[in-house]
LUMNU-517710 format. One line per 4 residues: number of its first residue (from 1); their letters; for each residue y, x, z of N, C-alpha, C. Coordinates in nm, 4 decimals. Layout:
NUM) A) Y,X,Z,Y,X,Z,Y,X,Z ~ ...
***
This chain:
1) MTEM) 2.8400,-0.4650,-1.4664,2.7119,-0.5016,-1.4086,2.6204,-0.3811,-1.4004 ~ 2.6266,-0.2915,-1.4979,2.5418,-0.1726,-1.4966,2.5742,-0.0842,-1.3772 ~ 2.7038,-0.0657,-1.3473,2.7407,0.0168,-1.2327,2.6845,-0.0403,-1.1039 ~ 2.6886,-0.1729,-1.0872,2.6349,-0.2359,-0.9676,2.4848,-0.2163,-0.9599
5) REAV) 2.4138,-0.2307,-1.0718,2.2686,-0.2109,-1.0719,2.2351,-0.0685,-1.0291 ~ 2.3094,0.0305,-1.0796,2.2838,0.1688,-1.0419,2.3077,0.1890,-0.8936 ~ 2.4116,0.1270,-0.8373,2.4399,0.1403,-0.6947,2.3280,0.0791,-0.6116 ~ 2.2702,-0.0304,-0.6583,2.1621,-0.0940,-0.5850,2.0348,-0.0121,-0.5950
9) LDPF) 2.0054,0.0401,-0.7119,1.8804,0.1124,-0.7302,1.8821,0.2499,-0.6673 ~ 1.9952,0.3133,-0.6596,2.0028,0.4495,-0.6101,1.9473,0.4690,-0.4698 ~ 1.9703,0.3770,-0.3710,1.9144,0.4012,-0.2388,1.7630,0.4170,-0.2396 ~ 1.6960,0.3677,-0.3406,1.5513,0.3755,-0.3465,1.5012,0.4849,-0.4392
13) GFDE) 1.5918,0.5585,-0.5022,1.5505,0.6676,-0.5886,1.4940,0.6224,-0.7217 ~ 1.5153,0.4960,-0.7615,1.4638,0.4491,-0.8888,1.5446,0.5020,-1.0050 ~ 1.6684,0.5457,-0.9798,1.7577,0.5831,-1.0883,1.7765,0.7337,-1.0936 ~ 1.6701,0.8095,-1.0690,1.6804,0.9544,-1.0678,1.6463,1.0161,-1.2019
17) GGGD) 1.6293,0.9343,-1.3043,1.5892,0.9836,-1.4352,1.6921,1.0722,-1.5006 ~ 1.8175,1.0633,-1.4592,1.9193,1.1516,-1.5114,1.9807,1.1072,-1.6414 ~ 1.9587,0.9850,-1.6806,2.0230,0.9395,-1.8033,1.9591,0.8148,-1.8557 ~ 2.0172,0.7644,-1.9623,1.9684,0.6431,-2.0246,1.8514,0.6782,-2.1152
21) DGGE) 1.7444,0.6025,-2.1030,1.6274,0.6305,-2.1870,1.6366,0.5593,-2.3212 ~ 1.7473,0.4888,-2.3420,1.7671,0.4228,-2.4697,1.7017,0.2867,-2.4786 ~ 1.6215,0.2500,-2.3781,1.5542,0.1213,-2.3814,1.6493,0.0088,-2.3458 ~ 1.6177,-0.1079,-2.3967,1.7005,-0.2246,-2.3714,1.6526,-0.3019,-2.2495
25) EDSP) 1.5355,-0.2683,-2.1932,1.4800,-0.3431,-2.0822,1.5519,-0.3092,-1.9529 ~ 1.5722,-0.4120,-1.8690,1.6265,-0.3898,-1.7364,1.5145,-0.3450,-1.6447 ~ 1.5489,-0.2637,-1.5451,1.4509,-0.2237,-1.4459,1.4169,-0.3434,-1.3592 ~ 1.2948,-0.3471,-1.3062,1.2613,-0.4576,-1.2173,1.3475,-0.4489,-1.0917
29) PPTV) 1.3765,-0.5618,-1.0280,1.4591,-0.5570,-0.9080,1.3855,-0.4833,-0.7964 ~ 1.4603,-0.4137,-0.7111,1.3952,-0.3447,-0.5990,1.3252,-0.4462,-0.5087 ~ 1.2139,-0.4065,-0.4537,1.1376,-0.4909,-0.3630,1.1288,-0.4198,-0.2293 ~ 1.1516,-0.4935,-0.1206,1.1504,-0.4343,0.0122,1.0519,-0.5053,0.1029
33) LTFT) 1.0055,-0.4309,0.2027,0.9258,-0.4845,0.3121,1.0192,-0.4920,0.4313 ~ 1.0257,-0.6076,0.4977,1.1089,-0.6198,0.6168,1.0208,-0.6215,0.7410 ~ 1.0732,-0.5613,0.8478,1.0013,-0.5538,0.9748,1.1031,-0.5419,1.0874 ~ 1.0562,-0.5564,1.2104,1.1462,-0.5470,1.3253,1.1083,-0.4325,1.4176
37) LGAQ) 1.2096,-0.3797,1.4810,1.1982,-0.2896,1.5958,1.2942,-0.3483,1.6988 ~ 1.2415,-0.3998,1.8091,1.3259,-0.4721,1.9034,1.3821,-0.5939,1.8336 ~ 1.5113,-0.6178,1.8515,1.5760,-0.7330,1.7885,1.6329,-0.6989,1.6515 ~ 1.6197,-0.5738,1.6078,1.6771,-0.5311,1.4808,1.5769,-0.5492,1.3675
41) IFAV) 1.6299,-0.5874,1.2515,1.5482,-0.6050,1.1315,1.5794,-0.4904,1.0364 ~ 1.4746,-0.4324,0.9799,1.4891,-0.3225,0.8859,1.4145,-0.3550,0.7574 ~ 1.4572,-0.2912,0.6488,1.3917,-0.3082,0.5189,1.3645,-0.1699,0.4611 ~ 1.2497,-0.1540,0.3971,1.2140,-0.0281,0.3320,1.1594,-0.0582,0.1931
45) DVHR) 1.1694,0.0400,0.1060,1.1179,0.0280,-0.0298,0.9669,0.0064,-0.0234 ~ 0.9205,-0.1050,-0.0766,0.7789,-0.1389,-0.0693,0.6934,-0.0430,-0.1518 ~ 0.7527,0.0266,-0.2486,0.6760,0.1190,-0.3312,0.6269,0.2407,-0.2544 ~ 0.6830,0.2679,-0.1380,0.6373,0.3771,-0.0523,0.5274,0.3327,0.0436
49) VQEI) 0.5084,0.2010,0.0601,0.4113,0.1490,0.1561,0.2710,0.1590,0.0983 ~ 0.1860,0.2291,0.1710,0.0455,0.2424,0.1313,-0.0329,0.1228,0.1824 ~ -0.0155,0.0901,0.3110,-0.0804,-0.0263,0.3685,-0.0231,-0.0565,0.5058 ~ -0.0578,-0.1743,0.5565,-0.0139,-0.2182,0.6886,-0.1397,-0.2440,0.7702
53) LDRT) -0.1430,-0.1862,0.8904,-0.2622,-0.1927,0.9746,-0.2318,-0.2605,1.1075 ~ -0.3350,-0.3196,1.1676,-0.3225,-0.3621,1.3063,-0.3091,-0.2372,1.3917 ~ -0.2422,-0.2506,1.5049,-0.2266,-0.1358,1.5930,-0.3642,-0.0918,1.6416 ~ -0.3837,0.0370,1.6440,-0.5088,0.0966,1.6876,-0.4757,0.2112,1.7821
57) AISP) -0.5775,0.2679,1.8433,-0.5553,0.3790,1.9353,-0.4936,0.4975,1.8602 ~ -0.3913,0.5550,1.9199,-0.3240,0.6716,1.8626,-0.3604,0.7911,1.9491 ~ -0.4241,0.8893,1.8881,-0.4659,1.0099,1.9602,-0.3517,1.1101,1.9628 ~ -0.3176,1.1615,2.0817,-0.2085,1.2590,2.0889,-0.2427,1.3874,2.0132
61) LPNA) -0.1405,1.4523,1.9619,-0.1563,1.5817,1.8949,-0.0937,1.6898,1.9835 ~ -0.1695,1.7927,2.0196,-0.1146,1.8976,2.1055,0.0056,1.9662,2.0401 ~ 0.1072,1.9935,2.1206,0.2282,2.0644,2.0773,0.3035,1.9948,1.9647 ~ 0.2840,1.8646,1.9475,0.3557,1.7898,1.8436,0.5007,1.7692,1.8881
65) PHDV) 0.5915,1.7580,1.7935,0.7306,1.7262,1.8297,0.7368,1.5940,1.9061 ~ 0.8436,1.5738,1.9820,0.8551,1.4546,2.0660,0.8504,1.3239,1.9875 ~ 0.8874,1.3267,1.8610,0.8883,1.2026,1.7842,0.7610,1.1804,1.7024 ~ 0.6591,1.2616,1.7244,0.5277,1.2382,1.6645,0.4383,1.1839,1.7752
69) LGMI) 0.4026,1.0564,1.7625,0.3260,0.9895,1.8672,0.1810,1.0359,1.8720 ~ 0.1287,1.0826,1.7609,-0.0095,1.1262,1.7525,-0.0632,1.0973,1.6150 ~ -0.1953,1.0685,1.6101,-0.2570,1.0405,1.4809,-0.3608,0.9311,1.4941 ~ -0.3891,0.8688,1.3805,-0.4976,0.7718,1.3722,-0.5940,0.8206,1.2651
73) DLRG) -0.7150,0.7684,1.2711,-0.8142,0.7975,1.1679,-0.8188,0.6768,1.0750 ~ -0.7854,0.6991,0.9499,-0.7861,0.5916,0.8505,-0.8891,0.6264,0.7435 ~ -1.0058,0.5683,0.7570,-1.1153,0.5916,0.6627,-1.1396,0.7411,0.6382 ~ -1.1455,0.8160,0.7476,-1.1755,0.9585,0.7380,-1.0553,1.0480,0.7135
77) QGIA) -0.9366,0.9915,0.7048,-0.8147,1.0706,0.6840,-0.7282,1.0608,0.8089 ~ -0.6854,1.1753,0.8607,-0.5941,1.1766,0.9744,-0.4526,1.1441,0.9275 ~ -0.3920,1.0447,0.9896,-0.2560,1.0023,0.9544,-0.1678,1.0214,1.0777 ~ -0.0634,1.1033,1.0653,0.0312,1.1215,1.1755,0.1142,0.9945,1.1914
81) IVDL) 0.1381,0.9562,1.3169,0.2215,0.8397,1.3472,0.3520,0.8914,1.4071 ~ 0.4613,0.8606,1.3374,0.5933,0.9077,1.3757,0.6672,0.7956,1.4472 ~ 0.7421,0.8308,1.5512,0.8211,0.7331,1.6258,0.9504,0.7059,1.5497 ~ 0.9444,0.6107,1.4576,1.0605,0.5754,1.3759,1.1768,0.5314,1.4634
85) ASRI) 1.1478,0.4563,1.5683,1.2534,0.4067,1.6562,1.3356,0.5216,1.7137 ~ 1.2703,0.6273,1.7577,1.3463,0.7394,1.8150,1.4252,0.8139,1.7079 ~ 1.3745,0.8196,1.5869,1.4471,0.8890,1.4795,1.5730,0.8162,1.4370 ~ 1.5738,0.6837,1.4497,1.6922,0.6089,1.4056,1.7693,0.5469,1.5214
89) GAPT) 1.7261,0.5720,1.6446,1.7980,0.5202,1.7606,1.7803,0.3711,1.7824 ~ 1.6634,0.3194,1.7512,1.6337,0.1766,1.7689,1.5406,0.1595,1.8890 ~ 1.5268,0.0373,1.9382,1.4322,0.0134,2.0485,1.2896,0.0431,2.0043 ~ 1.2093,0.0905,2.0965,1.0709,0.1261,2.0669,0.9822,0.0023,2.0595
93) ANNA) 0.8861,0.0051,1.9686,0.7903,-0.1052,1.9541,0.6737,-0.0816,2.0491 ~ 0.6808,-0.1392,2.1678,0.5768,-0.1165,2.2679,0.4816,-0.2336,2.2855 ~ 0.4984,-0.3407,2.2125,0.4113,-0.4553,2.2341,0.2723,-0.4316,2.1753 ~ 0.1768,-0.5015,2.2286,0.0381,-0.4849,2.1851,0.0150,-0.5373,2.0434
97) DARI) 0.1038,-0.6247,1.9945,0.0895,-0.6817,1.8609,0.1578,-0.5989,1.7532 ~ 0.2079,-0.4811,1.7899,0.2772,-0.3966,1.6916,0.1823,-0.3640,1.5771 ~ 0.2405,-0.3397,1.4616,0.1639,-0.3032,1.3430,0.1967,-0.1596,1.3062 ~ 0.1105,-0.0970,1.2313,0.1347,0.0379,1.1800,0.1588,0.0254,1.0300
101) IVFE) 0.2754,0.0725,0.9856,0.3060,0.0762,0.8428,0.2794,0.2183,0.7964 ~ 0.1889,0.2339,0.7015,0.1549,0.3654,0.6482,0.2299,0.3846,0.5168 ~ 0.3079,0.4917,0.5104,0.3838,0.5269,0.3908,0.3167,0.6428,0.3213 ~ 0.3333,0.6506,0.1902,0.2795,0.7615,0.1116,0.3952,0.8291,0.0378
105) FPNG) 0.4025,0.9628,0.0528,0.5100,1.0405,-0.0069,0.4516,1.1501,-0.0953 ~ 0.5117,1.1741,-0.2126,0.4667,1.2866,-0.2947,0.4954,1.4169,-0.2209 ~ 0.4028,1.5102,-0.2301,0.4167,1.6385,-0.1615,0.3536,1.7467,-0.2500 ~ 0.4299,1.7940,-0.3467,0.3762,1.8923,-0.4405,0.2746,1.8275,-0.5321
109) DHST) 0.1542,1.8853,-0.5363,0.0508,1.8326,-0.6243,-0.0385,1.7271,-0.5574 ~ -0.0035,1.6863,-0.4366,-0.0784,1.5813,-0.3676,0.0212,1.4878,-0.2976 ~ -0.0282,1.3960,-0.2193,0.0601,1.3072,-0.1449,0.0275,1.3171,0.0036 ~ 0.1259,1.2837,0.0849,0.1107,1.2855,0.2302,0.1362,1.1458,0.2822
113) SLGV) 0.0503,1.1011,0.3722,0.0666,0.9703,0.4341,0.1170,0.9878,0.5766 ~ 0.2146,0.9064,0.6148,0.2692,0.9034,0.7500,0.2784,0.7588,0.7930 ~ 0.2535,0.7327,0.9203,0.2626,0.5972,0.9715,0.3745,0.5827,1.0723 ~ 0.4244,0.4605,1.0865,0.5236,0.4272,1.1879,0.4819,0.2962,1.2540
117) LAEK) 0.5262,0.2781,1.3781,0.5014,0.1527,1.4469,0.6134,0.0545,1.4162 ~ 0.5777,-0.0681,1.3874,0.6742,-0.1764,1.3690,0.6356,-0.2869,1.4652 ~ 0.7337,-0.3401,1.5341,0.7039,-0.4459,1.6301,0.6427,-0.5672,1.5603 ~ 0.7016,-0.6026,1.4460,0.6517,-0.7171,1.3695,0.6835,-0.6948,1.2227
121) VLRV) 0.5861,-0.7140,1.1353,0.6095,-0.7083,0.9907,0.6436,-0.8502,0.9466 ~ 0.7561,-0.8636,0.8758,0.8047,-0.9974,0.8415,0.7596,-1.0440,0.7042 ~ 0.8068,-0.9764,0.5974,0.7754,-1.0233,0.4626,0.8120,-0.9188,0.3584 ~ 0.7671,-0.9424,0.2366,0.8050,-0.8632,0.1197,0.8946,-0.9516,0.0353
125) REMS) 1.0064,-0.8947,-0.0115,1.0965,-0.9746,-0.0951,1.1642,-0.8883,-0.1988 ~ 1.1931,-0.9510,-0.3129,1.2710,-0.8845,-0.4170,1.4183,-0.9014,-0.3853 ~ 1.4972,-0.8041,-0.4260,1.6417,-0.8112,-0.4078,1.7069,-0.8189,-0.5448 ~ 1.8255,-0.8726,-0.5480,1.9043,-0.8701,-0.6701,2.0274,-0.7837,-0.6452
129) DKDV) 2.1019,-0.7557,-0.7498,2.2214,-0.6725,-0.7390,2.3167,-0.7213,-0.6313 ~ 2.3338,-0.8500,-0.6238,2.4331,-0.9050,-0.5319,2.3864,-0.9067,-0.3866 ~ 2.2598,-0.8787,-0.3613,2.2068,-0.8857,-0.2253,2.2488,-0.7688,-0.1361 ~ 2.2681,-0.6513,-0.1926,2.2936,-0.5322,-0.1121,2.4417,-0.5228,-0.0770
133) EPVP) 2.4672,-0.5104,0.0534,2.6030,-0.4943,0.1044,2.6145,-0.3553,0.1651 ~ 2.7358,-0.2982,0.1682,2.7510,-0.1671,0.2309,2.7357,-0.1771,0.3823 ~ 2.6995,-0.0655,0.4439,2.6947,-0.0585,0.5898,2.8389,-0.0670,0.6393 ~ 2.8660,-0.1464,0.7419,3.0048,-0.1632,0.7857,3.0649,-0.0343,0.8417
137) ETLS) 3.1954,-0.0213,0.8218,3.2680,0.0926,0.8782,3.2994,0.0623,1.0238 ~ 3.3053,0.1678,1.1073,3.3327,0.1483,1.2488,3.4621,0.2148,1.2939 ~ 3.5266,0.2896,1.2049,3.6481,0.3633,1.2387,3.6242,0.4595,1.3555 ~ 3.5070,0.5165,1.3607,3.4734,0.6174,1.4602,3.3964,0.7285,1.3894
141) DWRC) 3.3388,0.8168,1.4659,3.2627,0.9273,1.4080,3.1226,0.8866,1.3655 ~ 3.0827,0.7621,1.3907,2.9486,0.7168,1.3576,2.9316,0.7078,1.2073 ~ 2.8216,0.7672,1.1595,2.7837,0.7564,1.0187,2.6389,0.7128,1.0140 ~ 2.6121,0.6131,0.9368,2.4746,0.5657,0.9241,2.4158,0.6254,0.7972
145) DVAG) 2.3779,0.7529,0.8057,2.3286,0.8215,0.6863,2.1820,0.7929,0.6565 ~ 2.1163,0.7101,0.7380,1.9770,0.6753,0.7115,1.9642,0.5374,0.6475 ~ 2.0780,0.4700,0.6281,2.0749,0.3358,0.5694,2.1416,0.3369,0.4327 ~ 2.0778,0.2718,0.3371,2.1314,0.2614,0.2023,2.2108,0.1344,0.1814
149) GMIR) 2.2271,0.0553,0.2855,2.2995,-0.0694,0.2782,2.2338,-0.1707,0.3694 ~ 2.2702,-0.2950,0.3510,2.2089,-0.4016,0.4292,2.1952,-0.5260,0.3416 ~ 2.1004,-0.6097,0.3798,2.0783,-0.7346,0.3073,2.0652,-0.8482,0.4072 ~ 2.0996,-0.9662,0.3620,2.0817,-1.0855,0.4439,1.9490,-1.1488,0.4030
153) TEDG) 1.8632,-1.1713,0.5017,1.7307,-1.2274,0.4748,1.7155,-1.3600,0.5488 ~ 1.6023,-1.4239,0.5304,1.5711,-1.5473,0.6011,1.5675,-1.5243,0.7515 ~ 1.5392,-1.4008,0.7926,1.5230,-1.3677,0.9335,1.6507,-1.3121,0.9968 ~ 1.7494,-1.2752,0.9168,1.8736,-1.2170,0.9673,1.9174,-1.1015,0.8791
157) IAMI) 2.0115,-1.0228,0.9281,2.0620,-0.9086,0.8524,1.9676,-0.7903,0.8718 ~ 1.9254,-0.7306,0.7615,1.8326,-0.6164,0.7650,1.9027,-0.4918,0.7128 ~ 1.8890,-0.3827,0.7859,1.9380,-0.2524,0.7405,1.8334,-0.1940,0.6463 ~ 1.8765,-0.1505,0.5286,1.7853,-0.0896,0.4319,1.7744,0.0585,0.4666
161) LEID) 1.6583,0.0986,0.5153,1.6373,0.2372,0.5555,1.5970,0.3233,0.4374 ~ 1.6526,0.4413,0.4298,1.6099,0.5403,0.3308,1.4950,0.6183,0.3943 ~ 1.3773,0.5597,0.3860,1.2609,0.6095,0.4589,1.2225,0.7511,0.4180 ~ 1.2446,0.7888,0.2920,1.2158,0.9262,0.2497,1.3003,1.0239,0.3308
165) RILC) 1.4269,0.9940,0.3445,1.5180,1.0819,0.4187,1.4789,1.0883,0.5659 ~ 1.4422,0.9754,0.6237,1.4097,0.9698,0.7662,1.2808,1.0442,0.7974 ~ 1.1765,1.0203,0.7201,1.0463,1.0778,0.7514,1.0211,1.2133,0.6865 ~ 1.0714,1.2351,0.5670,1.0413,1.3595,0.4957,1.1404,1.4705,0.5253
169) DAGR) 1.2677,1.4380,0.5416,1.3691,1.5410,0.5612,1.3970,1.5699,0.7071 ~ 1.3533,1.4843,0.7987,1.3830,1.5038,0.9404,1.3191,1.6323,0.9905 ~ 1.3971,1.7095,1.0626,1.3444,1.8322,1.1210,1.3503,1.9510,1.0302 ~ 1.3778,1.9309,0.9023,1.3899,2.0448,0.8121,1.5311,2.1003,0.8202
173) PGPF) 1.5452,2.2316,0.8222,1.6796,2.2865,0.8329,1.7634,2.2553,0.7103 ~ 1.8892,2.2255,0.7350,1.9821,2.1982,0.6277,2.0543,2.3263,0.5880 ~ 2.1427,2.3190,0.4893,2.2107,2.4389,0.4403,2.3034,2.5025,0.5434 ~ 2.3452,2.4283,0.6463,2.4354,2.4821,0.7459,2.3695,2.4981,0.8813
177) DFD) 2.2346,2.4902,0.8867,2.1616,2.5124,1.0104,2.1216,2.6581,1.0204 ~ 2.1573,2.7186,1.1320,2.1269,2.8608,1.1528,2.0465,2.8775,1.2797 ~ 1.9594,2.9750,1.2812,1.8800,3.0036,1.4028,1.9565,3.0931,1.4967
***
């Protein structure tokens, strides 16, 4: 059972402590926020979610990468809005009822907030060990390296996105990237 718990917690980075702390308490079950892009359902670690906003005007940023839609002003703080759909190859959320999910990531001695558009925010739910299933194999060159697994929800099957990897590591050169 411990091995399964570690496999479930690892996609969310909860088990990065590097060892047993000697405590007898179990970690709380991972909690996810589910949302849609097109007909697809996605889940993200709720601990990264700062807040969920109604869609507002997004101001373009000059010379921004193609997947940065622009920025919004959130109580005096500029928040970049990233096109999550283009980063993961999902349909774009173009409806007027889309919501903005603002994530907060540690960045050295401070934190950075980034927003993404979601067509519809569904719900927050806790998961148990048995809920997480592996991403299916396709017997092709396709690798879903942005998903930590999938879960079955009331709304359908949701891909669990590793949002840190998608938003924080995207665009950064890897060890085998050369100029």
